[in-house]
Structure formats: C-alpha cells, structure tokens
gemmi code that builds the backbone of each chain (N, CA, C; Angstrom):
import gemmi

chains = {
    "A": [
        ("UNK", (-21.475, -53.680, 5.518), (-21.984, -52.851, 4.430), (-21.304, -53.264, 3.122)),
        ("UNK", (-22.104, -53.460, 2.069), (-21.504, -53.868, 0.784), (-20.528, -52.823, 0.273)),
        ("UNK", (-19.485, -53.286, -0.412), (-18.523, -52.346, -0.944), (-17.998, -52.824, -2.287)),
        ("UNK", (-17.439, -51.876, -3.028), (-16.803, -52.173, -4.305), (-15.365, -52.595, -4.009)),
        ("UNK", (-14.938, -53.687, -4.627), (-13.565, -54.137, -4.433), (-12.816, -54.085, -5.756)),
        ("UNK", (-11.504, -53.900, -5.679), (-10.678, -53.816, -6.873), (-9.387, -54.601, -6.663)),
        ("UNK", (-8.957, -55.272, -7.753), (-7.684, -55.975, -7.721), (-6.946, -55.756, -9.031)),
        ("UNK", (-5.612, -55.708, -8.978), (-4.787, -55.651, -7.780), (-4.789, -54.236, -7.203)),
        ("UNK", (-4.175, -54.068, -6.061), (-4.084, -52.732, -5.492), (-2.997, -51.928, -6.193)),
        ("UNK", (-1.962, -52.628, -6.674), (-0.880, -51.963, -7.389), (-0.420, -52.877, -8.523)),
        ("UNK", (-0.309, -52.303, -9.720), (0.132, -53.062, -10.886), (1.272, -52.290, -11.547)),
        ("UNK", (2.367, -53.006, -11.761), (3.501, -52.410, -12.461), (3.653, -53.147, -13.790)),
        ("UNK", (3.793, -52.402, -14.879), (3.890, -53.028, -16.184), (4.883, -52.270, -17.060)),
        ("UNK", (5.313, -52.935, -18.109), (6.209, -52.289, -19.073), (5.372, -51.618, -20.153)),
        ("UNK", (5.880, -50.515, -20.665), (5.212, -49.801, -21.750), (4.949, -50.759, -22.910)),
        ("UNK", (3.764, -50.680, -23.475), (3.390, -51.538, -24.589), (2.690, -52.822, -24.187)),
        ("UNK", (2.722, -53.151, -22.908), (2.056, -54.362, -22.439), (0.572, -54.112, -22.208)),
        ("UNK", (-0.192, -55.189, -22.248), (-1.623, -55.131, -21.944), (-1.833, -55.330, -20.446)),
        ("UNK", (-2.756, -54.582, -19.876), (-3.131, -54.784, -18.478), (-4.642, -54.887, -18.363)),
        ("UNK", (-5.075, -55.658, -17.392), (-6.503, -55.775, -17.076), (-6.676, -55.445, -15.601)),
        ("UNK", (-7.493, -54.455, -15.344), (-7.821, -54.076, -13.981), (-9.201, -54.634, -13.662)),
        ("UNK", (-9.324, -55.199, -12.471), (-10.560, -55.898, -12.117), (-11.305, -55.211, -10.984)),
        ("UNK", (-12.601, -55.324, -11.047), (-13.484, -54.687, -10.077), (-14.655, -55.629, -9.821)),
        ("UNK", (-15.102, -55.684, -8.576), (-16.359, -56.362, -8.254), (-17.299, -55.302, -7.695)),
        ("UNK", (-18.293, -54.883, -8.479), (-19.244, -53.870, -8.013), (-20.144, -54.419, -6.916)),
        ("UNK", (-20.886, -53.549, -6.298), (-21.887, -53.959, -5.315), (-22.961, -54.781, -6.022)),
        ("UNK", (-23.394, -55.869, -5.385), (-24.109, -56.927, -6.097), (-25.429, -56.505, -6.731)),
        ("UNK", (-26.187, -55.607, -6.150), (-27.470, -55.246, -6.746), (-27.399, -53.987, -7.592)),
        ("UNK", (-26.197, -53.517, -7.867), (-26.041, -52.314, -8.686), (-26.056, -52.685, -10.169)),
        ("UNK", (-26.544, -51.740, -10.976), (-26.722, -52.006, -12.398), (-25.801, -51.176, -13.286)),
        ("UNK", (-25.264, -50.072, -12.741), (-24.432, -49.183, -13.531), (-23.001, -49.224, -12.986)),
        ("UNK", (-22.048, -49.250, -13.895), (-20.648, -49.389, -13.503), (-19.811, -48.321, -14.217)),
        ("UNK", (-18.751, -47.904, -13.548), (-17.971, -46.776, -14.040), (-16.476, -47.026, -13.798)),
        ("UNK", (-15.662, -46.400, -14.637), (-14.230, -46.299, -14.381), (-13.830, -44.824, -14.420)),
        ("UNK", (-13.001, -44.460, -13.456), (-12.393, -43.131, -13.385), (-10.882, -43.318, -13.205)),
        ("UNK", (-10.138, -42.276, -13.503), (-8.713, -42.350, -13.207), (-8.253, -41.011, -12.610)),
        ("UNK", (-7.161, -41.085, -11.856), (-6.580, -39.883, -11.275), (-5.073, -39.944, -11.471)),
        ("UNK", (-4.586, -39.128, -12.379), (-3.142, -38.978, -12.530), (-2.635, -38.190, -11.325)),
        ("UNK", (-1.473, -38.551, -10.840), (-0.933, -37.949, -9.618), (-0.968, -36.426, -9.687)),
        ("UNK", (-1.622, -35.830, -8.693), (-1.667, -34.374, -8.615), (-2.753, -33.727, -9.447)),
        ("UNK", (-3.538, -34.554, -10.164), (-4.578, -33.988, -11.029), (-5.961, -34.431, -10.560)),
        ("UNK", (-6.970, -33.967, -11.285), (-8.347, -34.269, -10.907), (-8.697, -35.723, -11.194)),
        ("UNK", (-9.682, -36.215, -10.485), (-10.294, -37.489, -10.837), (-11.096, -37.273, -12.116)),
        ("UNK", (-10.835, -38.128, -13.135), (-11.458, -37.943, -14.449), (-12.312, -39.155, -14.809)),
        ("UNK", (-13.464, -38.895, -15.364), (-14.357, -39.942, -15.835), (-13.790, -40.602, -17.085)),
        ("UNK", (-13.881, -41.926, -17.145), (-13.491, -42.650, -18.345), (-14.711, -43.198, -19.077)),
        ("UNK", (-15.534, -43.977, -18.367), (-16.599, -44.710, -19.060), (-17.669, -45.134, -18.073)),
        ("UNK", (-18.898, -45.226, -18.571), (-19.982, -45.840, -17.813), (-20.543, -47.001, -18.618)),
        ("UNK", (-21.150, -47.973, -17.925), (-21.499, -49.258, -18.530), (-22.796, -49.726, -17.917)),
        ("UNK", (-23.740, -50.130, -18.784), (-25.026, -50.631, -18.318), (-25.545, -51.660, -19.293)),
        ("UNK", (-26.062, -52.748, -18.776), (-26.696, -53.760, -19.625), (-25.751, -54.236, -20.730)),
        ("UNK", (-24.500, -54.433, -20.342), (-23.460, -54.940, -21.244), (-23.115, -54.015, -22.400)),
        ("UNK", (-23.388, -52.749, -22.199), (-23.023, -51.769, -23.226), (-22.433, -50.519, -22.578)),
        ("UNK", (-21.580, -49.834, -23.316), (-21.089, -48.542, -22.857), (-22.204, -47.517, -22.984)),
        ("UNK", (-22.462, -46.801, -21.885), (-23.503, -45.773, -21.891), (-22.941, -44.415, -22.266)),
        ("UNK", (-21.754, -44.145, -21.784), (-21.130, -42.847, -21.999), (-19.619, -43.033, -21.848)),
        ("UNK", (-18.849, -42.317, -22.630), (-17.398, -42.377, -22.487), (-16.813, -40.999, -22.732)),
        ("UNK", (-15.634, -40.799, -22.158), (-14.963, -39.514, -22.315), (-13.967, -39.593, -23.467)),
        ("UNK", (-13.380, -38.444, -23.767), (-12.370, -38.391, -24.840), (-11.136, -39.215, -24.496)),
        ("UNK", (-10.910, -39.420, -23.195), (-9.753, -40.202, -22.772), (-9.916, -41.651, -23.201)),
        ("UNK", (-11.128, -42.134, -23.198), (-11.426, -43.548, -23.444), (-11.361, -43.809, -24.935)),
        ("UNK", (-10.127, -43.975, -25.447), (-9.957, -44.210, -26.875), (-9.874, -45.709, -27.169)),
        ("UNK", (-9.433, -46.050, -28.376), (-9.443, -47.450, -28.811), (-8.500, -48.338, -28.006)),
        ("UNK", (-7.619, -47.740, -27.225), (-6.711, -48.537, -26.406), (-7.411, -49.110, -25.164)),
        ("UNK", (-8.566, -48.564, -24.852), (-9.305, -48.982, -23.666), (-10.517, -49.830, -24.058)),
        ("UNK", (-10.845, -50.780, -23.215), (-12.103, -51.506, -23.377), (-12.592, -51.949, -22.008)),
        ("UNK", (-13.891, -52.166, -21.920), (-14.487, -52.646, -20.677), (-15.332, -53.864, -20.973)),
        ("UNK", (-15.491, -54.666, -19.929), (-16.230, -55.912, -20.111), (-16.789, -56.361, -18.774)),
        ("UNK", (-17.931, -57.013, -18.838), (-18.475, -57.687, -17.667), (-18.490, -59.172, -18.017)),
        ("UNK", (-17.394, -59.867, -17.735), (-17.239, -61.233, -18.236), (-18.137, -62.256, -17.545)),
        ("UNK", (-18.622, -61.907, -16.344), (-19.521, -62.813, -15.634), (-20.454, -61.958, -14.789)),
        ("UNK", (-21.182, -62.590, -13.887), (-22.181, -61.839, -13.134), (-21.641, -60.957, -12.037)),
        ("UNK", (-20.322, -61.007, -11.809), (-19.817, -60.236, -10.683), (-18.668, -59.296, -11.035)),
        ("UNK", (-17.853, -59.637, -12.022), (-16.674, -58.834, -12.304), (-16.944, -57.789, -13.373)),
        ("UNK", (-16.168, -56.702, -13.303), (-16.213, -55.635, -14.295), (-14.766, -55.245, -14.534)),
        ("UNK", (-14.317, -55.327, -15.787), (-12.894, -55.128, -16.043), (-12.634, -53.954, -16.974)),
        ("UNK", (-11.452, -53.379, -16.805), (-10.929, -52.345, -17.700), (-9.643, -52.880, -18.293)),
        ("UNK", (-9.582, -52.931, -19.628), (-8.387, -53.405, -20.308), (-7.728, -52.238, -21.030)),
        ("UNK", (-6.427, -52.143, -20.873), (-5.632, -51.190, -21.659), (-4.736, -52.042, -22.553)),
        ("UNK", (-4.897, -51.920, -23.854), (-4.262, -52.857, -24.789), (-2.755, -52.687, -24.857)),
        ("UNK", (-2.292, -51.494, -24.968), (-0.863, -51.228, -25.123), (-0.536, -50.007, -24.283)),
        ("UNK", (-0.055, -50.258, -23.081), (0.076, -49.175, -22.120), (1.151, -48.158, -22.528)),
        ("UNK", (0.881, -46.903, -22.179), (1.827, -45.818, -22.388), (2.243, -45.271, -21.030)),
        ("UNK", (3.351, -44.535, -21.021), (3.811, -43.942, -19.773), (2.729, -43.075, -19.140)),
        ("UNK", (1.987, -42.354, -19.985), (0.966, -41.430, -19.481), (-0.287, -42.132, -18.944)),
        ("UNK", (-0.344, -43.459, -19.066), (-1.447, -44.210, -18.448), (-1.208, -44.455, -16.966)),
        ("UNK", (-0.040, -44.129, -16.480), (0.246, -44.275, -15.052), (-0.699, -43.391, -14.259)),
        ("UNK", (-1.461, -44.013, -13.369), (-2.498, -43.289, -12.627), (-3.121, -44.237, -11.613)),
        ("UNK", (-3.984, -43.666, -10.768), (-4.857, -44.476, -9.919), (-6.167, -44.640, -10.668)),
        ("UNK", (-6.619, -45.877, -10.800), (-7.868, -46.168, -11.495), (-8.914, -46.609, -10.476)),
        ("UNK", (-10.032, -45.916, -10.495), (-11.131, -46.196, -9.573), (-12.313, -46.799, -10.334)),
        ("UNK", (-12.866, -47.838, -9.789), (-14.117, -48.406, -10.251), (-15.236, -47.898, -9.345)),
        ("UNK", (-16.410, -47.723, -9.895), (-17.565, -47.294, -9.108), (-18.815, -47.994, -9.622)),
        ("UNK", (-19.839, -48.044, -8.778), (-21.116, -48.602, -9.215), (-22.260, -47.835, -8.579)),
        ("UNK", (-23.421, -47.905, -9.211), (-24.610, -47.261, -8.660), (-25.830, -48.107, -8.995)),
        ("UNK", (-26.912, -47.877, -8.239), (-28.115, -48.688, -8.450), (-28.775, -48.329, -9.765)),
        ("UNK", (-28.878, -47.042, -10.046), (-29.485, -46.587, -11.289), (-28.574, -45.563, -11.935)),
        ("UNK", (-28.842, -45.220, -13.147), (-27.983, -44.284, -13.863), (-28.490, -42.868, -13.864)),
        ("UNK", (-29.023, -42.444, -12.744), (-29.544, -41.082, -12.642), (-28.483, -40.130, -12.116)),
        ("UNK", (-28.555, -38.874, -12.524), (-27.575, -37.892, -12.048), (-27.783, -37.562, -10.569)),
        ("UNK", (-28.859, -38.032, -9.982), (-29.042, -37.819, -8.552), (-28.544, -39.002, -7.722)),
        ("UNK", (-28.185, -40.075, -8.380), (-27.817, -41.297, -7.678), (-26.385, -41.225, -7.163)),
        ("UNK", (-26.118, -41.933, -6.099), (-24.779, -41.972, -5.519), (-23.954, -43.050, -6.206)),
        ("UNK", (-22.742, -42.710, -6.581), (-21.800, -43.699, -7.085), (-20.880, -44.116, -5.939)),
        ("UNK", (-20.745, -45.431, -5.771), (-19.904, -45.993, -4.715), (-18.583, -46.441, -5.328)),
        ("UNK", (-17.494, -45.993, -4.719), (-16.171, -46.196, -5.293), (-15.404, -47.306, -4.586)),
        ("UNK", (-14.573, -47.979, -5.358), (-13.613, -48.912, -4.796), (-12.357, -48.190, -4.326)),
        ("UNK", (-11.406, -48.934, -3.745), (-10.194, -48.335, -3.189), (-9.165, -47.938, -4.229)),
        ("UNK", (-9.362, -48.414, -5.475), (-8.453, -48.018, -6.548), (-7.350, -49.030, -6.810)),
        ("UNK", (-6.858, -48.984, -8.052), (-5.662, -49.726, -8.464), (-4.642, -48.717, -8.956)),
        ("UNK", (-3.485, -48.747, -8.350), (-2.425, -47.846, -8.817), (-1.663, -48.548, -9.940)),
        ("UNK", (-1.712, -47.972, -11.133), (-1.018, -48.519, -12.292), (0.244, -47.705, -12.540)),
        ("UNK", (1.365, -48.401, -12.582), (2.644, -47.764, -12.892), (3.174, -48.369, -14.186)),
        ("UNK", (3.385, -47.525, -15.191), (3.910, -47.973, -16.478), (5.354, -47.513, -16.588)),
        ("UNK", (6.248, -48.481, -16.791), (7.686, -48.166, -16.857), (8.194, -48.138, -18.282)),
    ],
    "B": [
        ("UNK", (-18.147, -27.030, -21.063), (-18.600, -28.201, -20.328), (-18.678, -27.924, -18.838)),
        ("UNK", (-19.129, -28.936, -18.119), (-19.247, -28.820, -16.668), (-17.868, -28.729, -16.025)),
        ("UNK", (-17.773, -27.995, -14.930), (-16.510, -27.913, -14.202), (-16.765, -27.612, -12.739)),
        ("UNK", (-15.793, -27.990, -11.902), (-15.856, -27.750, -10.465), (-14.540, -27.126, -10.032)),
        ("UNK", (-14.637, -26.066, -9.264), (-13.450, -25.416, -8.721), (-13.533, -25.441, -7.204)),
        ("UNK", (-12.538, -25.979, -6.556), (-12.521, -25.967, -5.105), (-11.206, -25.393, -4.620)),
        ("UNK", (-11.244, -24.891, -3.387), (-10.083, -24.208, -2.864), (-8.894, -25.158, -2.813)),
        ("UNK", (-7.741, -24.587, -3.119), (-6.522, -25.367, -3.120), (-6.117, -25.646, -1.683)),
        ("UNK", (-5.506, -26.763, -1.478), (-4.960, -27.053, -0.159), (-3.449, -26.939, -0.181)),
        ("UNK", (-2.792, -27.535, 0.765), (-3.420, -28.195, 1.905), (-3.926, -27.212, 2.952)),
        ("UNK", (-4.887, -27.680, 3.734), (-5.429, -26.897, 4.835), (-5.049, -27.584, 6.134)),
        ("UNK", (-4.477, -26.830, 7.049), (-4.099, -27.369, 8.354), (-4.857, -26.612, 9.428)),
        ("UNK", (-5.578, -27.355, 10.266), (-6.359, -26.757, 11.341), (-6.057, -27.442, 12.659)),
        ("UNK", (-6.259, -26.727, 13.713), (-6.188, -27.326, 15.040), (-7.512, -28.000, 15.355)),
        ("UNK", (-7.432, -29.023, 16.188), (-8.651, -29.721, 16.608), (-9.654, -28.715, 17.178)),
        ("UNK", (-10.922, -28.934, 16.870), (-12.060, -28.124, 17.298), (-12.197, -26.814, 16.527)),
        ("UNK", (-11.359, -26.569, 15.545), (-11.501, -25.361, 14.724), (-12.664, -25.532, 13.756)),
        ("UNK", (-13.102, -24.388, 13.202), (-14.173, -24.380, 12.207), (-13.567, -24.596, 10.826)),
        ("UNK", (-14.238, -25.423, 10.033), (-13.750, -25.752, 8.700), (-14.701, -25.223, 7.639)),
        ("UNK", (-14.128, -24.577, 6.623), (-14.844, -24.279, 5.390), (-13.957, -24.647, 4.222)),
        ("UNK", (-14.490, -25.429, 3.297), (-13.812, -25.704, 2.039), (-14.741, -25.206, 0.936)),
        ("UNK", (-14.265, -24.227, 0.174), (-15.107, -23.624, -0.849), (-15.174, -24.479, -2.108)),
        ("UNK", (-16.353, -24.503, -2.710), (-16.566, -25.211, -3.961), (-17.551, -24.424, -4.808)),
        ("UNK", (-17.184, -24.123, -6.032), (-18.095, -23.499, -6.980), (-18.130, -24.343, -8.242)),
        ("UNK", (-19.199, -24.208, -8.993), (-19.347, -25.071, -10.157), (-19.874, -24.290, -11.360)),
        ("UNK", (-19.673, -24.877, -12.512), (-20.261, -24.400, -13.761), (-20.957, -25.574, -14.409)),
        ("UNK", (-22.224, -25.415, -14.680), (-22.989, -26.500, -15.311), (-24.251, -25.920, -15.923)),
        ("UNK", (-24.736, -26.578, -16.944), (-26.034, -26.191, -17.496), (-27.121, -26.936, -16.730)),
        ("UNK", (-28.269, -26.317, -16.628), (-29.377, -26.971, -15.951), (-29.165, -27.068, -14.450)),
        ("UNK", (-29.671, -28.151, -13.888), (-29.662, -28.332, -12.436), (-28.907, -29.607, -12.067)),
        ("UNK", (-27.606, -29.468, -11.846), (-26.837, -30.671, -11.521), (-27.096, -31.141, -10.097)),
        ("UNK", (-26.686, -32.349, -9.793), (-26.582, -32.812, -8.409), (-25.161, -32.532, -7.936)),
        ("UNK", (-25.027, -32.249, -6.648), (-23.731, -31.880, -6.083), (-23.354, -32.833, -4.960)),
        ("UNK", (-22.073, -33.154, -4.888), (-21.590, -34.161, -3.954), (-20.291, -33.691, -3.283)),
        ("UNK", (-20.096, -34.146, -2.081), (-18.790, -34.122, -1.451), (-18.381, -35.561, -1.153)),
        ("UNK", (-17.190, -35.921, -1.662), (-16.595, -37.210, -1.362), (-15.365, -36.980, -0.487)),
        ("UNK", (-15.030, -37.987, 0.320), (-13.856, -37.917, 1.184), (-12.999, -39.148, 0.945)),
        ("UNK", (-11.696, -38.931, 0.947), (-10.757, -40.041, 0.759), (-9.795, -40.048, 1.929)),
        ("UNK", (-9.954, -41.048, 2.799), (-9.026, -41.225, 3.912), (-7.765, -41.915, 3.401)),
        ("UNK", (-6.660, -41.748, 4.072), (-5.392, -42.326, 3.596), (-5.513, -43.819, 3.304)),
        ("UNK", (-5.108, -44.205, 2.111), (-5.092, -45.608, 1.738), (-6.448, -46.186, 1.370)),
        ("UNK", (-7.470, -45.352, 1.302), (-8.817, -45.853, 1.012), (-9.379, -45.213, -0.252)),
        ("UNK", (-10.543, -45.696, -0.683), (-11.200, -45.138, -1.859), (-12.030, -43.931, -1.523)),
        ("UNK", (-12.736, -43.429, -2.523), (-13.605, -42.274, -2.337), (-14.907, -42.711, -1.673)),
        ("UNK", (-15.282, -42.001, -0.615), (-16.537, -42.301, 0.076), (-17.448, -41.081, -0.012)),
        ("UNK", (-18.716, -41.332, -0.277), (-19.659, -40.220, -0.275), (-19.780, -39.653, 1.128)),
        ("UNK", (-19.621, -38.344, 1.250), (-19.799, -37.676, 2.537), (-21.218, -37.113, 2.645)),
        ("UNK", (-21.637, -36.384, 1.615), (-22.989, -35.853, 1.583), (-23.314, -35.422, 0.150)),
        ("UNK", (-24.608, -35.181, -0.084), (-25.001, -34.733, -1.412), (-26.259, -33.872, -1.328)),
        ("UNK", (-26.504, -33.138, -2.411), (-27.732, -32.357, -2.541), (-28.142, -32.394, -4.002)),
        ("UNK", (-29.410, -32.606, -4.256), (-29.837, -32.813, -5.636), (-30.688, -31.686, -6.191)),
        ("UNK", (-31.024, -30.697, -5.367), (-31.720, -29.542, -5.918), (-31.404, -28.293, -5.114)),
        ("UNK", (-31.673, -27.146, -5.735), (-31.328, -25.869, -5.135), (-31.926, -25.720, -3.740)),
        ("UNK", (-31.107, -25.157, -2.843), (-31.462, -24.875, -1.445), (-31.465, -26.123, -0.562)),
        ("UNK", (-31.235, -27.289, -1.142), (-31.093, -28.500, -0.329), (-29.830, -28.380, 0.513)),
        ("UNK", (-29.887, -28.923, 1.725), (-28.698, -29.019, 2.566), (-28.391, -30.485, 2.765)),
        ("UNK", (-27.173, -30.868, 2.426), (-26.698, -32.212, 2.727), (-25.934, -32.169, 4.035)),
        ("UNK", (-26.046, -33.240, 4.817), (-25.324, -33.268, 6.083), (-24.975, -34.707, 6.442)),
        ("UNK", (-23.847, -34.861, 7.139), (-23.382, -36.186, 7.551), (-22.176, -36.007, 8.443)),
        ("UNK", (-22.121, -36.705, 9.545), (-20.966, -36.717, 10.453), (-20.570, -35.310, 10.907)),
        ("UNK", (-21.516, -34.402, 11.022), (-21.219, -33.040, 11.459), (-20.852, -32.101, 10.331)),
        ("UNK", (-20.674, -32.639, 9.115), (-20.395, -31.820, 7.938), (-21.717, -31.391, 7.305)),
        ("UNK", (-21.705, -30.176, 6.726), (-22.882, -29.659, 6.037), (-22.467, -28.928, 4.770)),
        ("UNK", (-23.360, -28.912, 3.793), (-23.156, -28.101, 2.591), (-24.527, -27.776, 2.020)),
        ("UNK", (-24.703, -26.539, 1.570), (-25.987, -26.108, 1.019), (-25.825, -25.782, -0.459)),
        ("UNK", (-26.727, -26.291, -1.268), (-26.746, -26.091, -2.713), (-27.272, -24.686, -2.991)),
        ("UNK", (-26.388, -23.783, -3.388), (-26.748, -22.393, -3.664), (-26.684, -22.149, -5.164)),
        ("UNK", (-27.842, -22.135, -5.800), (-27.841, -21.941, -7.249), (-27.481, -20.506, -7.624)),
        ("UNK", (-27.880, -19.545, -6.800), (-27.622, -18.146, -7.152), (-26.135, -17.820, -7.166)),
        ("UNK", (-25.351, -18.540, -6.346), (-23.905, -18.316, -6.331), (-23.147, -19.507, -6.916)),
        ("UNK", (-23.866, -20.464, -7.446), (-23.299, -21.731, -7.983), (-22.227, -22.278, -7.050)),
        ("UNK", (-22.620, -22.467, -5.794), (-21.659, -22.911, -4.798), (-22.211, -24.062, -3.967)),
        ("UNK", (-21.294, -24.786, -3.341), (-21.649, -25.934, -2.481), (-20.509, -26.069, -1.472)),
        ("UNK", (-20.367, -25.083, -0.626), (-19.253, -25.027, 0.325), (-19.436, -26.033, 1.451)),
        ("UNK", (-18.370, -26.700, 1.816), (-18.407, -27.696, 2.897), (-18.001, -27.028, 4.211)),
        ("UNK", (-18.779, -27.300, 5.270), (-18.493, -26.712, 6.577), (-18.603, -27.763, 7.671)),
        ("UNK", (-17.804, -27.541, 8.715), (-17.952, -28.333, 9.932), (-17.569, -27.448, 11.104)),
        ("UNK", (-18.352, -27.492, 12.122), (-18.166, -26.571, 13.236), (-16.959, -26.865, 14.100)),
        ("UNK", (-16.580, -28.118, 14.212), (-15.502, -28.487, 15.123), (-14.820, -29.741, 14.569)),
        ("UNK", (-13.667, -29.559, 13.960), (-13.009, -30.695, 13.307), (-12.237, -31.533, 14.318)),
        ("UNK", (-12.071, -32.788, 13.969), (-11.322, -33.726, 14.798), (-10.133, -34.255, 14.003)),
        ("UNK", (-9.173, -34.827, 14.718), (-8.005, -35.397, 14.048), (-8.432, -36.441, 13.016)),
        ("UNK", (-9.483, -37.180, 13.337), (-9.967, -38.236, 12.441), (-10.579, -37.692, 11.149)),
        ("UNK", (-10.773, -36.385, 11.044), (-11.294, -35.777, 9.816), (-10.184, -35.520, 8.805)),
        ("UNK", (-8.963, -35.767, 9.163), (-7.832, -35.575, 8.247), (-8.004, -36.483, 7.040)),
        ("UNK", (-8.082, -35.888, 5.861), (-8.380, -36.629, 4.636), (-8.315, -35.653, 3.462)),
        ("UNK", (-8.573, -36.192, 2.264), (-8.719, -35.335, 1.081), (-10.208, -35.250, 0.754)),
        ("UNK", (-10.699, -34.057, 0.531), (-12.122, -33.812, 0.275), (-12.308, -33.356, -1.174)),
        ("UNK", (-13.234, -34.024, -1.860), (-13.489, -33.736, -3.269), (-14.917, -33.251, -3.441)),
        ("UNK", (-15.075, -32.123, -4.117), (-16.379, -31.650, -4.536), (-16.634, -32.187, -5.941)),
        ("UNK", (-17.866, -32.582, -6.231), (-18.174, -33.161, -7.536), (-19.600, -32.825, -7.935)),
        ("UNK", (-19.856, -32.866, -9.236), (-21.223, -32.682, -9.728), (-21.549, -33.727, -10.774)),
        ("UNK", (-22.851, -33.964, -10.906), (-23.362, -34.824, -11.951), (-24.429, -34.038, -12.688)),
        ("UNK", (-24.165, -33.766, -13.958), (-25.083, -32.952, -14.729), (-26.325, -33.708, -15.139)),
        ("UNK", (-27.420, -32.990, -15.277), (-28.686, -33.607, -15.663), (-28.524, -34.361, -16.974)),
        ("UNK", (-28.967, -35.608, -16.985), (-28.892, -36.412, -18.183), (-27.557, -37.083, -18.416)),
        ("UNK", (-26.614, -36.903, -17.482), (-25.282, -37.474, -17.663), (-25.021, -38.544, -16.611)),
        ("UNK", (-24.178, -39.508, -16.939), (-23.810, -40.544, -15.973), (-22.539, -40.194, -15.214)),
        ("UNK", (-21.781, -39.239, -15.713), (-20.455, -39.046, -15.166), (-20.422, -38.010, -14.053)),
        ("UNK", (-19.501, -38.229, -13.122), (-19.186, -37.237, -12.105), (-18.015, -36.386, -12.602)),
        ("UNK", (-18.140, -35.067, -12.388), (-17.049, -34.148, -12.660), (-16.510, -33.677, -11.323)),
        ("UNK", (-15.218, -33.864, -11.108), (-14.606, -33.599, -9.806), (-13.787, -32.315, -9.796)),
        ("UNK", (-13.690, -31.719, -8.605), (-12.674, -30.720, -8.348), (-11.352, -31.404, -8.041)),
        ("UNK", (-10.309, -30.617, -7.816), (-8.966, -31.172, -7.651), (-8.738, -31.803, -6.289)),
        ("UNK", (-9.619, -31.554, -5.354), (-9.431, -32.118, -4.021), (-8.709, -31.146, -3.095)),
        ("UNK", (-9.078, -31.179, -1.834), (-8.453, -30.355, -0.807), (-8.005, -31.253, 0.325)),
        ("UNK", (-6.699, -31.228, 0.594), (-6.185, -32.063, 1.676), (-6.299, -31.322, 2.994)),
        ("UNK", (-6.954, -31.948, 3.947), (-7.147, -31.375, 5.272), (-6.320, -32.156, 6.280)),
        ("UNK", (-5.542, -31.452, 7.051), (-4.816, -32.052, 8.165), (-5.270, -31.368, 9.437)),
        ("UNK", (-5.678, -32.165, 10.419), (-6.110, -31.626, 11.714), (-5.103, -32.069, 12.753)),
        ("UNK", (-4.558, -31.083, 13.456), (-3.529, -31.392, 14.446), (-4.089, -31.233, 15.857)),
        ("UNK", (-3.638, -32.106, 16.778), (-4.180, -32.056, 18.148), (-3.809, -30.754, 18.840)),
    ],
}
model = gemmi.Model(1)
for chain_id, residues in chains.items():
    chain = gemmi.Chain(chain_id)
    for i, (resn, *xyz) in enumerate(residues, 1):
        res = gemmi.Residue()
        res.name, res.seqid = resn, gemmi.SeqId(i, " ")
        for name, pos in zip(("N", "CA", "C"), xyz):
            atom = gemmi.Atom()
            atom.name, atom.element = name, gemmi.Element(name[0])
            atom.pos, atom.b_iso = gemmi.Position(*pos), 0.0
            res.add_atom(atom)
        chain.add_residue(res)
    model.add_chain(chain)
structure = gemmi.Structure()
structure.add_model(model)
structure.setup_entities()
C-alpha cells in the first residue's frame, strides 16, 4: 500500500540554523500538507499546497517558514532561522483532492529538536 | 473558529472491555469528521470517517456516528484487544477548508 515517507526521522539543530524537512507524498496525490505537534499539545495545521502554490496557511506559518515542491516527488518544509519553540514533531500529509471530505494520509513524522 | 474536544486520557482497559472515547466539535456548516490512530513509533493513520449527519464510520471493529444534534462523534469498540493500544485523535475538516482540526488525543492502553 502506498505511503507517505518523511526524512529524517529525527533532526537536531542549533537555534538560528536553517532546517529542511523532507517528505515524499503518495504518487498520485495532488494536495500536500504540513502539520506540527508540540509535545503534549494538539496536532496543528501549518500549510496546504496545490499546483505549486500555497492554498491555505495558519497563523503559525509566518515568514520563517516556506514550502516547496522541488521536483516531481519531494515536498519540503524549510524553517529559515529556528527557535526553541519550533521543537516539535512535524507531519507531512497528502490527499488526492482538496475536498473537506477527502482523507489525508500522514507520514511517520520528523522530530525536530532545537537546542 | 472550528474546534474539537475529546476526553482526556490516558485510558486503561482490560482486554475484551468496551471502549468509548468521547469527541465533540464546534464548527460552522457541515464538517467531515475523522478518527485517526497513532501506534507507537508510527504516523497518524485514518481509522474511520463520516462526511454527513447520521453517517456511521466503521473499521476494524471500531464505530462512530456523526450526530449533528449533539455535535458529537464518539468512538466505540465492543471488545478491545492489546493491539488496540495507541493514541486516538478526533478531527474535523470544515466545509471549504483544506485543514484538519484535531483534538488533543486520547492514549489507550489495553492490558491482558
């Protein structure tokens, strides 16, 4: 069964450094998403992406964040200058269409630790 | 804005016990409702969903019914197994929106 994959599984970085989290969505899916979960808190939506454009973003997704689909398979989340409060589990997801009835399929997550 | 409230955990049950995890929501219009499950060390997996009022989602012995009158989507299973030990998340997707709004998650532990 096709699945969403994410690399790395764990990333440790120093405050102020740039990080890129990578995701490979399911191959025939058209919509891509990033969510994050700070330890002990809810899973929060960051951004959705379709046709090489951001479709929707949350208040969390400020100028420090960017997303890109650099080729036909990868989908990345970049944090330009990491802060301590960016430490979280980051989940990538994909879906076939961007309907509110559609299922989003999630990857296993990347745990980001900012020191 | 949209929100989801689910019962706090952790929940510990003996094998073959009945499970209920409560979930209520606040949303405008007619959202879609989901239950996701996260097994240890893995990502979020869709367990079941319902996209309109009175729909019942079911999978692997789990069931949940979309109740618009009580704005609820409670998860039930008649007889839990040790392999059901996981964190369960209730979520909604509002009409016209791409994002999922999640509850805090309920950790279930099933003991033999």
